[in-house]
Backbone bond lengths (Angstrom), bond angles and torsions (degrees), N, CA, C in turn:
res aa  C-N    CA-C-N  psi(-1)  N-CA   C-N-CA  omega(-1)  CA-C   N-CA-C  phi
1 M - - - 1.451 - - 1.549 107.64 -
2 F 1.337 117.53 -45.55 1.424 121.59 -179.78 1.499 112.43 -61.06
3 S 1.378 117.09 -41.40 1.446 122.29 178.37 1.511 110.90 -64.46
4 L 1.327 116.12 -39.01 1.490 120.71 -178.97 1.576 108.74 -64.96
5 M 1.306 114.33 -43.63 1.467 118.66 -179.40 1.557 111.50 -64.11
6 R 1.312 111.67 -41.83 1.481 117.01 179.36 1.552 111.52 -65.37
7 A 1.369 115.42 -39.76 1.444 118.54 177.22 1.504 112.05 -63.12
8 K 1.362 118.75 -38.96 1.479 122.45 178.81 1.537 107.81 -68.56
9 S 1.316 119.07 -37.52 1.448 120.92 178.05 1.496 112.88 -61.51
10 I 1.383 113.64 -46.60 1.415 120.90 178.18 1.570 112.87 -58.78
11 L 1.310 111.13 -46.42 1.472 118.41 178.43 1.504 112.30 -60.45
12 R 1.333 118.14 -41.28 1.427 122.13 179.87 1.532 111.45 -64.83
13 W 1.344 115.53 -45.79 1.476 118.65 178.65 1.548 112.23 -71.34
14 S 1.262 116.62 -26.25 1.498 119.48 173.69 1.526 110.50 -67.13
15 R 1.346 118.93 -37.21 1.406 123.63 176.46 1.522 110.48 -63.09
16 Y 1.357 114.12 -43.41 1.451 118.77 -179.11 1.529 110.64 -63.95
17 A 1.331 115.17 -40.45 1.450 121.67 -179.44 1.551 109.88 -64.33
18 F 1.351 114.76 -44.57 1.450 115.42 179.48 1.547 112.84 -64.23
19 F 1.361 112.24 -38.94 1.468 117.82 178.24 1.512 110.45 -62.03
20 I 1.303 117.74 -48.70 1.457 119.74 179.86 1.510 112.53 -60.50
21 T 1.346 115.45 -41.57 1.450 120.22 178.75 1.535 111.83 -60.23
22 G 1.347 111.20 -41.25 1.530 117.42 -179.78 1.480 110.04 -65.14
23 V 1.339 118.52 -42.70 1.491 121.95 179.30 1.492 112.17 -61.76
24 L 1.411 113.74 -46.62 1.490 116.48 177.05 1.454 114.26 -61.05
25 T 1.352 116.18 -39.44 1.503 121.11 -179.72 1.476 110.57 -63.90
26 L 1.316 116.11 -47.34 1.479 118.57 176.54 1.489 113.73 -63.96
27 G 1.292 116.08 -35.47 1.478 117.98 178.22 1.518 110.60 -67.03
28 Y 1.310 118.13 -39.70 1.527 120.61 178.32 1.533 111.19 -64.07
29 V 1.340 113.24 -45.71 1.452 117.25 177.10 1.509 113.56 -57.92
30 G 1.341 113.86 -45.11 1.478 117.59 176.24 1.480 111.86 -61.09
31 Y 1.322 119.32 -42.82 1.465 123.89 176.60 1.482 111.93 -56.59
32 A 1.350 114.67 -47.08 1.500 121.57 -177.86 1.476 111.65 -61.57
33 V 1.357 115.48 -43.65 1.455 119.12 -179.29 1.489 112.69 -64.46
34 V 1.382 116.53 -44.98 1.424 121.81 -178.62 1.554 109.58 -65.31
35 D 1.330 116.88 -44.37 1.447 123.02 179.98 1.526 110.69 -59.44
36 A 1.297 119.46 -44.80 1.437 124.92 179.37 1.558 110.01 -61.75
37 R 1.298 117.13 -45.36 1.491 121.25 179.44 1.527 112.01 -62.56
38 L 1.326 113.31 -46.33 1.452 117.53 -179.14 1.516 109.79 -66.08
39 Y 1.305 118.57 -39.32 1.434 122.36 178.28 1.531 110.60 -61.61
40 Q 1.341 117.53 -50.68 1.418 122.56 -178.34 1.539 109.82 -59.83
41 A 1.312 116.25 -41.76 1.478 119.48 -177.69 1.558 109.57 -64.13
42 S 1.325 115.39 -43.27 1.431 123.09 -178.52 1.578 109.80 -64.07
43 E 1.284 113.90 -51.13 1.486 118.56 -174.52 1.543 109.31 -70.39
44 N 1.265 119.10 -34.57 1.463 119.71 175.76 1.568 111.61 -63.71
45 R 1.353 117.95 -40.84 1.407 120.59 176.09 1.525 112.50 -61.52
46 R 1.348 116.98 -42.85 1.450 121.64 -179.76 1.540 108.52 -66.68
47 F 1.312 117.68 -39.52 1.435 119.74 -176.54 1.578 109.18 -69.34
48 Q 1.332 115.99 -38.56 1.465 118.71 175.66 1.517 113.18 -60.98
49 R 1.371 114.71 -41.23 1.432 116.86 178.98 1.542 111.22 -67.50
50 A 1.312 115.73 -39.35 1.494 117.28 176.63 1.545 111.94 -62.43
51 L 1.344 116.55 -42.47 1.444 122.32 178.83 1.539 108.02 -59.59
52 A 1.293 120.22 -42.65 1.461 123.56 -178.74 1.504 110.10 -63.64
53 E 1.353 117.37 -39.42 1.454 120.11 175.52 1.481 112.93 -61.95
54 V 1.307 116.83 -44.02 1.481 121.88 -178.03 1.545 111.35 -67.87
55 K 1.332 114.70 -34.73 1.443 115.50 -176.68 1.507 115.15 -82.54
56 L 1.352 118.48 -4.73 1.456 121.54 179.82 1.535 108.91 -66.39
57 S 1.310 115.07 128.95 1.462 120.39 -176.42 1.517 109.45 -76.09
58 P 1.407 117.17 152.50 1.428 118.20 177.81 1.499 112.99 -55.26
59 A 1.352 119.16 -32.72 1.491 120.08 -178.65 1.499 110.90 -63.58
60 S 1.318 118.46 -30.98 1.442 120.10 -178.25 1.539 112.06 -85.67
61 R 1.359 114.53 -2.51 1.495 118.95 179.82 1.506 106.50 -123.76
62 K 1.367 117.92 71.76 1.475 120.18 -172.13 1.474 113.69 -58.34
63 N 1.336 115.40 135.50 1.483 120.49 178.36 1.553 113.69 64.62
64 T 1.237 117.52 14.83 1.442 120.27 176.49 1.490 111.76 -135.09
65 S 1.310 117.37 155.11 1.484 120.81 178.08 1.451 109.29 -90.81
66 P 1.336 120.12 156.70 1.454 120.60 177.82 1.470 111.21 -62.20
67 L 1.301 114.86 143.35 1.494 122.70 -178.60 1.498 108.75 -67.66
68 P 1.352 117.17 119.95 1.491 119.86 178.79 1.552 108.93 -57.27
69 A 1.376 111.65 154.29 1.451 117.40 -177.75 1.505 112.70 -59.13
70 A 1.338 117.35 -42.79 1.499 121.79 -174.53 1.558 104.42 -68.57
71 A 1.253 119.48 -40.62 1.543 119.51 -178.68 1.503 108.56 -69.03
72 A 1.248 120.17 -37.65 1.508 121.71 177.71 1.513 110.72 -61.03
73 L 1.300 115.71 -45.06 1.467 115.86 -178.87 1.458 111.08 -71.43
74 A 1.345 118.90 -37.52 1.438 121.14 176.33 1.595 110.99 -58.08
75 A 1.313 112.50 -45.78 1.478 115.89 177.31 1.500 114.74 -57.29
76 A 1.345 111.11 -42.12 1.498 116.79 178.91 1.526 112.56 -64.52
77 N 1.355 114.22 -37.48 1.431 119.56 -176.39 1.512 113.38 -73.73
78 R 1.381 114.48 -22.30 1.471 118.22 178.19 1.510 112.39 -74.42
79 E 1.339 117.90 -17.37 1.435 117.64 -179.12 1.525 109.98 -66.40
80 K 1.333 114.28 152.65 1.480 119.24 -176.72 1.503 107.07 -64.97
81 A 1.335 117.23 136.43 1.443 123.16 176.91 1.551 108.56 -74.02
82 D 1.364 115.17 158.35 1.438 122.23 -177.43 1.513 113.49 -65.57
83 T 1.350 116.45 -33.37 1.440 118.99 179.26 1.486 109.18 -137.11
84 P 1.329 118.94 155.31 1.481 122.54 -178.73 1.581 110.94 -54.41
85 A 1.361 114.50 -35.76 1.479 117.32 -174.88 1.574 105.95 -65.34
86 M 1.282 117.15 -37.60 1.521 117.24 -176.09 1.518 110.46 -70.91
87 A 1.267 117.33 -25.15 1.541 117.53 -177.36 1.507 108.97 -73.56
88 E 1.380 121.23 -13.06 1.384 124.12 -176.17 1.549 112.73 -80.76
89 S 1.295 118.37 -12.05 1.447 121.24 -171.71 1.528 106.05 -81.05
90 D 1.360 115.75 132.37 1.458 122.11 177.37 1.589 108.05 -108.54
91 S 1.268 117.10 -0.47 1.503 117.55 -174.94 1.536 110.95 -66.31
92 S 1.319 112.53 143.68 1.470 119.26 176.05 1.525 109.73 -71.46
93 R 1.266 113.70 140.83 1.450 121.36 177.67 1.512 110.31 -98.26
94 L 1.345 117.62 110.49 1.436 120.65 -171.28 1.484 112.19 -91.93
95 G 1.339 119.39 -30.12 1.465 122.53 -176.90 1.473 110.47 157.11
96 R 1.409 114.14 -146.41 1.407 120.58 -173.35 1.512 108.87 -141.79
97 I 1.373 117.00 141.59 1.434 122.15 176.74 1.525 107.12 -112.14
98 E 1.370 115.77 137.53 1.506 120.77 177.05 1.536 107.92 -137.02
99 I 1.368 112.90 133.68 1.449 120.87 170.53 1.552 105.59 -128.03
100 P 1.250 119.64 87.95 1.498 122.36 -170.63 1.497 113.75 -59.48
101 T 1.351 118.78 -33.83 1.482 120.52 -174.36 1.562 113.43 -67.16
102 I 1.358 114.92 -19.61 1.478 117.22 -179.06 1.536 109.03 -126.67
103 G 1.297 117.75 17.29 1.487 122.10 169.29 1.549 113.60 71.92
104 I 1.344 119.35 27.08 1.453 120.96 -179.46 1.552 107.51 -96.49
105 A 1.328 115.45 131.16 1.472 120.80 174.59 1.524 105.19 -157.63
106 A 1.334 116.01 114.70 1.441 120.00 -176.35 1.505 112.08 -154.03
107 M 1.308 119.31 150.22 1.447 127.42 175.04 1.522 107.32 -70.55
108 I 1.351 115.47 145.66 1.454 123.58 177.00 1.470 108.86 -106.55
109 L 1.379 119.20 123.74 1.433 123.12 174.24 1.579 108.59 -110.23
110 E 1.266 117.29 160.09 1.480 123.43 173.20 1.519 110.20 -76.57
111 G 1.300 119.07 127.14 1.443 123.17 174.48 1.504 112.96 106.17
112 V 1.356 113.18 166.90 1.526 118.18 -175.22 1.514 106.42 -137.00
113 D 1.286 120.16 33.17 1.487 121.01 174.05 1.536 107.81 -75.70
114 D 1.323 117.18 171.54 1.441 124.95 -173.76 1.527 111.21 -58.51
115 V 1.302 118.29 -48.25 1.476 124.05 -173.97 1.552 107.25 -65.02
116 T 1.316 117.94 -45.52 1.436 122.37 179.66 1.536 112.66 -59.07
117 L 1.351 115.86 -49.64 1.482 118.58 -178.63 1.515 112.53 -73.37
118 R 1.293 117.86 -17.20 1.486 116.81 173.88 1.457 112.84 -76.82
119 R 1.351 119.33 -24.61 1.452 125.69 -177.84 1.511 116.13 -103.01
120 A 1.356 114.01 -17.24 1.484 116.27 -173.54 1.560 106.37 -163.78
121 V 1.330 114.52 -172.37 1.456 121.11 165.95 1.511 106.77 -96.97
122 G 1.309 115.88 152.83 1.473 121.26 -173.52 1.525 114.42 -117.74
123 H 1.296 114.34 132.97 1.496 119.74 173.16 1.562 105.73 -76.00
124 I 1.341 117.61 131.46 1.379 122.37 -179.82 1.511 111.33 -76.56
125 P 1.338 119.37 118.49 1.491 118.45 -179.24 1.503 113.79 -60.24
126 G 1.317 114.53 143.17 1.477 121.48 -176.74 1.506 115.68 93.31
127 T 1.330 116.44 -15.79 1.482 118.22 170.95 1.511 111.04 -91.60
128 S 1.363 115.35 166.32 1.466 119.62 -178.07 1.506 110.35 -61.69
129 L 1.374 111.67 154.95 1.468 121.68 177.84 1.538 108.27 -88.00
130 P 1.332 118.22 154.78 1.443 121.30 174.75 1.529 114.32 -51.96
131 G 1.333 119.48 127.92 1.401 122.65 -173.57 1.487 118.17 94.99
132 Q 1.366 114.96 -16.44 1.476 117.82 176.89 1.508 109.74 -91.25
133 K 1.322 113.96 158.36 1.458 120.87 171.42 1.511 108.43 -69.71
134 G 1.407 114.35 143.30 1.438 116.95 -178.35 1.480 110.17 120.41
135 N 1.359 112.45 -166.45 1.512 118.63 -175.22 1.535 111.95 -104.76
136 V 1.346 112.06 112.90 1.503 116.08 178.40 1.500 105.39 -89.22
137 A 1.310 120.42 124.13 1.477 122.14 -179.90 1.529 110.71 -117.20
138 I 1.349 113.47 129.92 1.501 119.31 -177.12 1.544 107.11 -132.16
139 A 1.322 115.25 136.00 1.442 123.60 -176.02 1.548 110.05 -117.07
140 G 1.315 116.54 147.41 1.443 121.30 178.74 1.514 109.25 -157.19
141 H 1.352 115.13 158.76 1.437 120.58 -178.79 1.561 111.60 -75.20
142 R 1.321 116.71 142.33 1.477 120.20 -174.55 1.513 109.56 -76.61
143 D 1.316 119.16 -17.16 1.518 120.15 -178.49 1.488 112.98 -102.79
144 T 1.366 117.79 6.92 1.458 121.08 176.13 1.512 111.23 -131.26
145 F 1.284 117.22 -101.66 1.505 121.78 -170.96 1.509 111.98 -69.91
146 F 1.318 119.52 -31.34 1.454 118.70 -177.76 1.595 110.16 -107.19
147 R 1.312 116.44 25.59 1.432 121.99 175.11 1.577 112.38 -55.76
148 G 1.364 111.86 -42.84 1.460 117.56 -176.11 1.547 113.43 -68.12
149 L 1.264 120.44 -10.39 1.476 119.75 -176.31 1.540 111.10 -65.25
150 R 1.361 115.85 -16.77 1.466 116.10 176.56 1.500 113.58 -64.39
151 N 1.346 114.40 -16.94 1.519 119.87 -176.62 1.522 111.29 -108.82
152 V 1.279 118.94 11.36 1.432 124.14 -174.15 1.574 109.30 -73.02
153 H 1.306 117.91 145.20 1.487 122.69 -177.22 1.522 109.08 -133.87
154 K 1.318 114.18 155.73 1.418 121.38 178.74 1.590 106.28 -61.09
155 G 1.367 113.32 137.45 1.419 118.66 -177.52 1.516 115.16 93.59
156 D 1.315 119.44 -16.14 1.450 119.59 -179.85 1.541 110.92 -62.91
157 A 1.344 114.19 142.25 1.482 119.85 -176.06 1.507 109.54 -87.07
158 I 1.361 117.16 137.64 1.408 123.33 175.65 1.530 108.51 -124.26
159 T 1.310 119.25 129.31 1.451 122.35 179.97 1.513 110.88 -114.13
160 L 1.275 118.80 128.72 1.448 123.87 170.29 1.550 107.21 -110.99
161 T 1.291 112.74 121.33 1.495 119.83 -176.26 1.520 108.71 -112.15
162 T 1.337 117.76 125.32 1.404 122.77 178.09 1.515 108.41 -128.62
163 L 1.337 118.09 173.47 1.429 119.30 177.87 1.549 111.80 -70.95
164 K 1.275 118.91 -8.86 1.484 125.00 179.47 1.502 109.03 -94.98
165 G 1.284 120.55 -16.15 1.465 121.70 -176.82 1.525 114.06 154.36
166 S 1.307 119.38 174.82 1.413 126.49 179.23 1.503 109.63 -112.53
167 Y 1.345 117.20 131.68 1.453 119.29 -174.70 1.517 107.98 -127.56
168 R 1.364 112.76 131.33 1.453 118.45 -174.97 1.502 112.76 -109.41
169 Y 1.293 115.23 136.95 1.503 121.49 -178.78 1.494 110.59 -124.44
170 R 1.316 116.61 156.28 1.493 120.63 173.08 1.479 109.12 -121.43
171 V 1.345 117.45 137.37 1.457 123.16 -178.54 1.481 110.38 -67.42
172 D 1.338 118.65 130.99 1.406 124.76 174.77 1.574 115.14 -99.22
173 S 1.304 114.27 -41.34 1.448 117.70 -174.79 1.561 110.31 -164.50
174 T 1.312 112.11 165.61 1.483 116.87 171.80 1.581 107.57 -132.21
175 E 1.273 117.71 156.98 1.454 120.85 -179.62 1.528 108.67 -158.28
176 V 1.311 115.05 159.17 1.492 120.97 177.03 1.537 108.97 -114.78
177 V 1.311 118.59 127.34 1.434 122.36 -173.65 1.543 109.23 -133.47
178 D 1.380 114.35 166.07 1.445 118.48 176.63 1.579 108.60 -78.04
179 P 1.344 117.76 155.64 1.422 122.33 179.99 1.520 115.18 -57.54
180 Q 1.322 113.72 -29.25 1.462 119.15 179.87 1.534 115.22 -79.01
181 N 1.258 118.54 -4.18 1.408 124.00 -178.47 1.519 112.28 -75.74
182 A 1.351 116.56 97.83 1.470 120.33 -175.02 1.532 112.43 -86.14
183 E 1.346 117.29 -5.65 1.499 118.75 -176.56 1.537 109.95 -62.46
184 V 1.330 117.44 -26.32 1.496 116.38 -177.93 1.497 111.97 -64.83
185 L 1.338 119.11 -18.56 1.419 124.05 178.41 1.443 117.26 -97.83
186 Y 1.352 118.13 -0.58 1.405 124.46 178.02 1.516 112.33 -55.53
187 E 1.325 116.55 146.55 1.450 120.87 179.58 1.520 109.07 -69.15
188 S 1.314 114.42 155.14 1.453 119.92 -179.30 1.575 110.40 -128.20
189 D 1.271 114.72 146.69 1.484 119.00 176.17 1.483 112.73 -72.20
190 D 1.309 115.06 -22.25 1.469 119.55 179.06 1.557 111.64 -103.74
191 A 1.359 115.69 171.00 1.497 118.52 176.67 1.500 107.58 -81.62
192 T 1.315 118.91 107.08 1.465 121.78 -176.72 1.517 109.64 -127.12
193 L 1.269 115.44 164.03 1.511 123.08 179.05 1.506 107.83 -130.80
194 T 1.359 116.66 136.65 1.455 123.53 174.63 1.477 110.84 -126.96
195 L 1.338 114.79 121.34 1.486 120.06 175.94 1.541 108.80 -103.96
196 I 1.356 118.00 138.84 1.412 121.47 -173.07 1.538 108.26 -133.38
197 T 1.329 117.58 131.18 1.432 122.63 172.74 1.513 107.23 -145.41
198 C 1.334 117.97 171.13 1.432 124.56 177.28 1.490 113.24 -73.63
199 Y 1.380 114.86 158.63 1.443 119.44 -178.24 1.520 107.72 -151.19
200 P 1.337 120.94 143.14 1.446 128.99 4.97 1.551 111.45 -73.11
201 F 1.314 116.08 156.39 1.474 120.79 -174.40 1.531 110.52 -68.51
202 N 1.351 117.97 -31.46 1.462 119.32 -177.39 1.513 112.90 -98.18
203 F 1.320 118.51 11.63 1.461 124.24 -179.48 1.540 109.82 -65.40
204 V 1.269 114.70 137.22 1.545 116.95 178.35 1.494 105.69 -97.64
205 G 1.341 116.21 125.80 1.384 121.62 -177.54 1.536 114.12 100.73
206 S 1.308 119.14 -158.08 1.467 123.52 177.74 1.461 110.98 -76.13
207 A 1.316 118.67 107.80 1.506 121.19 -176.70 1.500 110.53 -66.27
208 P 1.351 117.40 144.52 1.452 122.18 -171.66 1.523 113.70 -84.15
209 R 1.322 119.77 -17.93 1.450 120.38 -176.45 1.508 113.30 -129.02
210 R 1.325 114.98 178.38 1.495 119.06 -177.19 1.511 109.23 -124.97
211 F 1.401 114.95 138.83 1.476 122.15 177.78 1.525 105.04 -100.63
212 I 1.324 114.81 129.51 1.466 120.34 -173.42 1.527 107.74 -122.43
213 V 1.367 113.97 131.66 1.475 121.76 172.69 1.532 108.65 -112.82
214 R 1.323 113.38 127.34 1.449 121.39 179.65 1.551 109.42 -107.19
215 A 1.396 115.14 137.60 1.467 115.82 -178.73 1.547 105.10 -149.06
216 H 1.328 113.61 157.81 1.453 120.24 177.38 1.543 107.94 -119.30
217 R 1.381 114.78 152.55 1.444 118.87 177.76 1.507 111.54 -75.57
218 S 1.322 114.74 131.47 1.485 119.33 -179.46 1.559 110.08 -114.67
219 P 1.296 118.54 153.04 1.476 119.17 -178.57 1.501 110.36 -72.42
220 G 1.313 114.19 151.12 1.488 120.40 178.47 1.497 112.78 90.44
């Protein structure tokens, strides 16, 4: 009898524990989603203001020289963030990626740490920067900003916008590789773009493979 009562008690507390764990998990997911959206909205506004400063013609700024791109972005970054959490980010803001055909639009930050990829897509350090010759590599989560990559097709247009200019790419191919495959990050003699996310897209947990999108820079 005692063992039966004890088993029932353990079962009851186990249910409570699972319930609390579920609530906490859902709460964290909700917080992460809201935080990412607020961060994206805030950074996009700052970026737009910085772009506007850079695009001002000398004629409209009498007796002053156009604000350099780096200074414009620094000025935008000095503004108070919308929330305390946003003010904690030290990541460099490189620009914005847009793939209209599949509904992708996100700010690009430097780095691929957990906080960066939770709030944006990340430029992989050591690869070329947007606008430079070589291989620009950008990573993002398959269940957030790069969710739409599952529907990408050859020929789709990708635009990287920075304070130095806007660069257009066309998708050449997609492939699935192992995480250890470093060839996707190799330097290129041409201006290319590599997008990386986890695969399969619907996998629960840490996905075992990587989905790669290759693109080349096109004029215009």
